[in-house]
Every structure is written in structure tokens, then in C-alpha cells.
C-alpha positions in Angstrom: 29.1 142.6 147.3 30.1 145.7 145.3 33.8 146.1 145.7 33.7 149.8 145.0 31.2 150.6 147.7 33.2 150.3 150.9 32.6 153.4 153.0 35.2 156.0 153.5 33.9 156.5 157.1 33.0 154.1 159.8 34.1 152.7 163.2 37.2 150.5 163.5 35.0 147.5 164.1 33.3 148.1 160.8 36.6 148.5 159.0 37.8 145.2 160.4 34.7 143.5 159.3 35.0 144.9 155.8 38.6 144.0 155.5 38.0 140.4 156.7 35.2 140.1 154.2 37.5 141.2 151.3 40.2 138.8 152.4 37.6 136.0 152.7 36.3 136.8 149.2 39.8 136.6 147.8 40.4 133.3 149.5 37.2 131.8 148.2 37.8 133.2 144.6 41.4 132.3 144.2 42.3 129.8 146.9 45.4 130.0 149.0 47.5 128.4 146.2 46.8 131.4 143.9 47.1 134.1 146.5 50.2 136.0 147.5 50.9 138.6 150.2 53.0 141.7 149.7 54.8 142.3 153.0 57.4 145.0 153.5 57.2 145.5 157.2 55.4 148.9 157.1 52.5 149.6 159.5 49.8 148.9 156.9 51.3 145.6 155.9 51.5 144.5 159.5 47.9 145.2 160.1 46.9 143.5 156.8 49.0 140.4 157.6 47.3 140.1 161.0 43.9 140.2 159.4 44.9 137.7 156.7 46.3 135.3 159.3 43.0 135.6 161.3 40.8 134.9 158.3 42.9 132.0 157.1 42.9 130.5 160.6 39.2 130.8 160.9 38.7 129.0 157.6 41.3 126.4 158.2 43.1 127.4 155.1 46.8 126.8 154.4 49.1 129.8 154.1 49.1 131.9 150.9 51.3 130.6 148.1 53.8 133.4 148.4 54.8 136.1 150.8 57.2 138.5 149.1 58.9 141.8 149.1 60.6 143.6 146.2 64.3 144.3 146.7 65.1 148.0 146.8 68.2 150.2 147.2 69.0 151.9 150.5 66.5 150.3 152.9 66.5 151.3 156.5 68.5 148.8 158.6 65.8 149.0 161.3 63.2 148.0 158.8 65.3 145.1 157.5 65.8 143.9 161.0 62.1 144.2 161.8 61.1 142.2 158.8 63.5 139.5 159.7 62.3 139.3 163.2 58.6 139.5 162.3 58.8 136.7 159.7 60.8 134.5 162.0 58.4 135.1 164.9 55.4 134.2 162.7 57.0 131.3 160.9 56.9 133.1 157.5 59.1 132.2 154.6 59.4 135.5 152.8 61.0 135.8 149.4 62.9 139.0 148.4 62.3 139.4 144.7 65.1 141.2 142.8 63.8 143.3 139.9 64.8 146.2 137.7 61.3 147.6 137.6 57.9 147.4 139.3 56.5 145.7 136.2 59.3 143.1 136.1 58.7 142.3 139.8 55.0 141.7 139.2 55.8 139.4 136.3 58.0 137.3 138.5 55.1 137.0 141.0 52.7 136.0 138.2 55.2 133.5 136.9 54.9 131.6 140.2 51.3 130.8 139.4 49.9 133.6 141.5 46.7 135.3 140.4 46.1 137.9 143.1 48.2 139.9 145.5 47.0 141.0 148.9 48.4 144.4 149.7 48.2 147.1 152.3 47.3 150.1 150.1 45.0 152.7 151.4 42.9 155.3 149.6 45.2 158.1 150.6 48.3 156.4 149.2 49.7 157.4 145.9 47.3 156.1 143.2 45.2 154.6 145.9 42.2 156.7 144.8 42.2 154.9 141.5 41.8 151.4 143.1 38.9 149.4 144.3 39.2 146.5 146.7 39.7 144.2 143.7 41.6 145.8 140.9 43.2 144.1 137.8 46.6 145.4 136.7 46.5 147.7 133.6 46.5 146.2 130.1 50.0 145.1 129.1 51.0 144.4 132.7 51.1 141.0 134.4 47.6 139.5 134.8 47.3 140.0 138.5 44.4 141.2 140.7 45.4 143.7 143.4 43.4 143.0 146.5 43.3 145.9 149.0 41.5 145.0 152.3 42.6 148.3 154.0 41.6 150.6 151.2 39.0 152.6 153.2 41.1 152.7 156.4 42.6 156.0 157.6 45.9 156.6 159.4 44.4 156.8 162.8 42.5 153.5 162.4 45.8 151.8 161.4 47.4 152.9 164.7 44.2 152.2 166.7 44.2 148.6 165.5 48.0 148.2 166.0 47.9 149.4 169.6 44.7 147.7 170.5 46.1 144.3 169.3 49.6 144.9 170.6 51.0 144.3 167.1 54.8 144.7 166.7 56.1 147.5 164.5 59.3 148.9 163.3 61.2 151.1 165.8 61.4 154.0 163.3 57.8 154.8 164.0 58.7 155.7 167.5 61.2 158.1 166.1 58.7 160.2 164.3 58.6 158.4 160.9 55.0 158.2 159.7 55.5 156.8 156.2 58.7 154.8 155.6 60.4 154.4 152.2 64.1 154.3 151.9 67.0 156.2 153.5 67.1 158.5 150.4 63.5 159.6 150.4 62.3 159.5 154.1 62.9 161.7 157.1 61.0 162.0 160.4 57.7 163.9 160.0 58.4 167.6 160.8 54.9 167.9 162.3 56.0 165.6 165.1 59.2 167.4 166.0 59.4 168.5 169.6 60.0 172.3 169.6 63.5 173.3 170.6 64.9 169.7 170.1 65.9 167.4 167.4 63.5 164.7 168.7 60.1 163.7 167.4 57.0 162.2 168.9 55.9 158.7 167.9 54.0 158.2 164.6 50.9 157.2 166.5 50.6 160.7 167.9 49.9 162.3 164.5 46.4 163.3 163.7 46.2 163.2 159.9 43.8 165.0 157.6 41.3 163.0 155.6 43.4 163.4 152.4 46.4 161.9 154.1 48.8 164.7 153.4 50.2 165.0 156.9 51.2 161.3 157.0 53.6 161.7 154.0 55.2 165.0 155.0 58.4 163.0 155.9 58.7 161.8 152.3 61.1 163.8 150.3 62.6 163.9 146.8 65.5 161.5 146.8 68.1 164.1 146.2 67.2 166.2 149.2 66.6 163.6 151.9 68.7 164.1 155.0 70.1 161.4 157.3 67.5 160.1 159.6 67.3 160.9 163.3 67.6 158.1 165.8 66.5 160.0 168.9 64.1 158.3 171.3 61.0 160.4 171.9 58.3 160.6 174.7 55.0 159.0 174.0 52.5 160.8 176.2 51.8 164.0 174.2 49.3 164.2 171.4 49.6 166.3 168.3 46.7 168.0 166.4 48.5 169.7 163.4 45.3 171.6 162.3 47.3 174.7 161.4 50.3 173.0 159.8 51.6 174.3 156.5 50.6 172.7 153.2 52.7 169.6 152.4 54.8 169.7 149.3 54.0 167.0 146.7 56.5 164.2 146.9 58.4 163.2 143.8 57.6 159.6 143.1 59.9 157.6 140.9 58.4 155.9 137.8 57.4 152.3 138.7 57.7 153.1 142.4 56.7 150.3 144.8 54.0 152.4 146.4 51.4 150.9 144.1 52.0 147.5 145.7 53.5 147.8 149.1 52.9 150.6 151.5 54.9 151.4 154.6 
């Protein structure tokens, strides 16, 4: 299998088959004792975890060596609560790894004997276009392989899978958040705002562009982020933002977690 040849297009069933094959290849190459899972509770990581669990169950494999999340400042309380509930419901022992930098965090993971990290990065995520389904860290960084089963998935397929399989997800997504970082750099997506109100449609109603720009329109430079809305929104309407304005390029911090965990 050529890990760089996964198609950018295809049905959800094809995407699921591709993702499961990538996970199976990682399991066969590294074994569960050398594999870890990066899980931060975002929509992508929930889908990835569901597929990982399914493949491991089918193969009768024990759980991956480590399920982890890097500690960060100013997380959303709703996301913290969701992660606690999800891990408890699924019998997961998750470790929160404190680190001063992204590189330091990866080194702590490698120091545990881990050789590969399963993560929910997609092609439209920051730096996602530079990755393949199996990508070594850069020279001078910890010797880990980043495994990306969802690399070729798009935003709509993530939600299609989530809703079709009745997967749980953080309540912020029902409040118009389409990509969740911290309280300092994330607001509800303005494309989902209901005209004449302060409310927003759910994230699943957004129809993104192929380059993913609409998904991240709620991400802002840290200094200008505003307090998040907590309004409950209707779920029946659908949004096709074909004429929406160009999104501004987010300002990503050096060593930002986006390379490893995607919300």
C-alpha cells in the first residue's frame, strides 16, 4: 500500500475502509504496546477513536499503550467535561501530559516507549497538506511516526459518520463551534449565525469548501477572541455558505498542538 495515495474524494464507506486499513497497518507494524492515541475530545478525535476501537476489537488486540492529551491553558469547560465523560464511559485511562512546548510533549510520549501516534489530523488542517498517512517527525524531533487515518476525510464526512453512528460529541458543536481550540482563540463560526439573533446553527449544518476554510472561521488570533456564546440553536435548517466572505488566515502559535491533535 502506498501511504501517499489515499484519494481526496470518495464515499464515506470508502473513507472508513481506508481509515481502518491505515489503523490495521499501524497495529501490525508497531503492535499495541508501541502505539499511542492522541485524544482531545474534538470531533475528529472522536471519529478516529471509534475506528481504532473497532479495528482493535476485530483483531482481538489489547488497548494502545497510551491515550493522552497535552495540557493547555484556557480550555473550554464544556470540552473538559466531555473528555472526562467520554473516557469514563469508554473505560479509557487518559493521561494529561504537561509540557512547555509541543516538542517537549512529544518527547515525553516517546520516553514511554511509544513509536507511533494515532491522530485525527485531516488534509485541510494546519500543516495537514504536508503529511501522509504515516509521517515521521522532522529531524531533531522525537523519533515518532504520526499516523493519520482521517487524512483524506472532509468536514462533511466527519459529521456524516458521527451522526450515522450516534457518536457523542461536545455540546459546543451544537452552539455553532466548528473547530474548537481554547477560550482565547475560538468563537462560534460566524457563517452559522442566525440572522437577527446571537444564536448559531449546529456545526453539522455547515457545508465547507474543499480547502476547509469555512470550518476554521471561528478560529481567531488569541488577542481578539471574544467570550463564547452559550445559546441553544435549532437543528433543522441547513447552511450553504457559497457566497460567504473570504476567511482571514488564523494566527497559529509556534509549536501549536494542531500538528498532533485536532478538534
